C-alpha positions in Angstrom: -69.7 15.5 -56.9 -66.5 13.4 -57.1 -65.3 12.0 -60.4 -62.6 9.3 -60.4 -60.7 8.8 -63.6 -62.2 11.8 -65.5 -63.6 15.2 -65.1 -67.1 16.7 -64.4 -68.9 18.5 -67.2 -71.4 20.8 -65.6 -74.2 22.5 -67.6 -74.6 26.2 -67.0 -78.2 25.7 -65.8 -77.3 23.0 -63.2 -76.4 23.6 -59.6 -74.2 21.5 -57.3 -74.9 21.6 -53.6 -71.3 21.3 -52.4 -68.0 20.9 -54.3 -66.8 19.2 -57.4 -63.7 17.0 -57.1 -61.9 15.2 -59.9 -59.4 12.4 -59.2 -57.0 11.3 -61.9 -56.2 7.5 -61.8 -52.8 8.1 -63.2 -51.8 9.8 -59.9 -53.0 6.8 -57.9 -51.6 4.0 -59.9 -48.3 2.5 -58.9 -46.1 1.9 -62.0 -43.3 -0.7 -61.5 -39.8 0.5 -62.4 -38.7 -1.4 -65.4 -35.0 -0.4 -65.0 -33.2 -1.9 -62.0 -31.2 0.3 -59.6 -27.8 -0.2 -61.1 -26.0 1.4 -58.2 -27.7 -1.1 -55.8 -26.7 -4.0 -58.0 -23.1 -2.8 -58.2 -23.0 -2.4 -54.4 -24.4 -5.9 -53.8 -21.9 -7.4 -56.4 -19.1 -5.6 -54.5 -20.3 -7.0 -51.2 -20.5 -10.5 -52.6 -17.1 -10.3 -54.2 -15.6 -8.9 -50.9 -17.2 -11.6 -48.9 -16.0 -14.4 -51.2 -12.5 -12.9 -51.1 -12.5 -13.1 -47.4 -13.7 -16.7 -47.6 -10.8 -17.6 -49.9 -8.3 -15.8 -47.7 -9.6 -17.8 -44.7 -9.2 -21.0 -46.6 -5.6 -20.1 -47.5 -4.8 -19.2 -43.9 -6.3 -22.5 -42.7 -4.3 -24.4 -45.4 -1.1 -22.7 -44.2 -1.8 -23.7 -40.6 -2.5 -27.3 -41.5 0.6 -27.5 -43.8 2.8 -26.0 -41.1 1.6 -28.5 -38.5 1.4 -31.6 -40.6 3.7 -31.3 -43.7 4.4 -35.0 -44.1 0.8 -36.0 -43.7 -0.2 -33.5 -46.4 2.5 -34.8 -48.7 1.4 -38.4 -48.2 -2.3 -37.6 -48.9 -1.4 -35.5 -51.9 0.7 -38.4 -53.2 -2.2 -40.8 -52.8 -4.5 -38.3 -54.7 -1.9 -38.3 -57.5 -1.2 -42.0 -57.8 -4.3 -43.7 -56.5 -7.1 -41.3 -57.1 -9.5 -44.1 -58.4 -9.1 -46.1 -55.2 -9.5 -42.9 -53.2 -12.6 -41.9 -55.1 -14.2 -45.3 -54.5 -13.4 -45.3 -50.8 -14.6 -41.7 -50.5 -17.9 -42.4 -52.2 -18.5 -45.3 -49.8 -17.6 -43.1 -46.8 -19.9 -40.2 -47.9 -22.8 -42.7 -48.5 -22.3 -44.5 -45.1 -21.5 -41.6 -42.8 -25.2 -40.8 -42.2 -26.5 -44.4 -41.8 -23.5 -45.3 -39.5 -24.3 -42.3 -37.3 -27.9 -43.2 -37.1 -27.0 -46.8 -36.2 -24.7 -45.6 -33.5 -27.4 -43.3 -32.1 -29.9 -46.1 -32.0 -27.7 -48.3 -29.9 -27.7 -45.6 -27.2 -24.5 -47.0 -25.8 -22.6 -45.7 -28.8 -23.9 -42.1 -28.6 -20.6 -40.8 -27.2 -19.0 -42.1 -30.4 -21.0 -39.7 -32.6 -18.8 -36.6 -31.9 -15.7 -38.7 -32.4 -17.0 -40.0 -35.8 -17.9 -36.5 -37.1 -14.7 -35.0 -35.7 -12.7 -37.5 -37.6 -14.8 -36.8 -40.7 -14.2 -33.0 -40.4 -10.5 -33.5 -39.9 -10.4 -35.8 -42.9 -12.1 -33.2 -45.0 -9.7 -30.4 -43.9 -6.6 -32.5 -44.3 -7.8 -33.8 -47.7 -8.6 -30.2 -48.9 -5.1 -28.9 -48.0 -3.5 -31.9 -49.7 -5.7 -31.4 -52.8 -5.0 -27.7 -53.2 -1.3 -28.3 -52.7 -1.4 -31.0 -55.4 -3.5 -28.8 -57.7 -1.2 -25.8 -57.3 1.8 -28.0 -58.2 0.0 -29.3 -61.3 -1.1 -25.9 -62.4 2.2 -24.3 -61.7 4.0 -27.0 -63.7 6.9 -29.2 -62.7 9.3 -27.1 -64.7 8.7 -24.1 -62.4 10.5 -23.9 -59.1 7.5 -22.5 -57.1 7.5 -22.3 -53.3 5.1 -24.4 -51.4 3.2 -21.3 -50.3 2.8 -20.1 -53.9 1.6 -23.6 -55.0 -0.9 -23.6 -52.1 -2.2 -20.1 -53.0 -2.6 -21.2 -56.7 -4.5 -24.3 -55.7 -6.9 -22.4 -53.3 -7.7 -19.7 -55.9 -8.2 -22.1 -58.8 -10.5 -24.4 -56.7 -12.4 -21.5 -55.4 -13.0 -20.1 -58.9 -14.2 -23.5 -60.1 -16.6 -23.9 -57.2 -18.1 -20.5 -58.1 -19.3 -21.8 -61.5 -23.1 -22.5 -61.3 -23.3 -26.2 -62.5 -19.7 -27.3 -62.6 -19.0 -26.0 -59.0 -21.3 -28.4 -57.0 -20.2 -31.4 -59.1 -16.6 -30.6 -58.7 -17.0 -30.1 -55.0 -18.7 -33.4 -54.6 -16.0 -35.4 -56.4 -13.2 -33.4 -54.7 -14.7 -34.2 -51.3 -15.0 -37.9 -52.2 -11.4 -38.2 -53.5 -9.8 -36.2 -50.6 -11.7 -38.0 -47.9 -10.9 -41.4 -49.5 -7.2 -40.5 -49.8 -7.1 -39.5 -46.1 -8.7 -42.7 -45.0 -6.6 -44.8 -47.3 -3.4 -43.3 -45.9 -4.7 -43.4 -42.3 -4.8 -39.6 -42.0 -1.5 -39.2 -43.9 0.5 -41.6 -41.8 0.8 -44.4 -44.4 0.3 -47.0 -41.8 -2.0 -50.0 -42.1 -5.3 -49.8 -40.2 -4.7 -53.3 -38.8 -1.4 -54.6 -37.5 0.2 -57.4 -39.5 -0.5 -60.9 -38.2 2.4 -62.3 -36.1 3.8 -65.6 -37.4 5.5 -68.0 -35.1 
């Protein structure tokens, strides 16, 4: 006799040919843990914070390299962001909207397929140069014009502030989109920081 979820009441005059087994359902049921494992949550939070810190340090190292290699280009793009941000925003929005269709049109032509890596390489370079110029400009604005901060300190402030803003759930993606648009537009408007016209002036005789 096997009873699941209760016991077996046997009368004294009855006989069982075999054994009597009683199984309690409470021992078989799986009860979910209502309290999360706080130590595991803390460990994952530490891992996420450490990984994001390494990401920010990597951005700062990249910014230092770009600033060291192209200081005048970074300064020109930052000046365009400061003085002509509306023009840069419009140009950047058009670029972000057309980069995909232009790439598809070039691929369809078959002959222009070798141009696809060049287009996207120029786009990536524009994003990197624009990012460095923006964090440099942001660090200078946050630091204030009355403080004589070194360029490296301004760069660090800009990288950290922008990284913190991007970590905000709703504000972060919106900020990233507009920053990408403004920076890419400023880079293209200044011809990658050279401040030269895209087309040579017409020669007059």
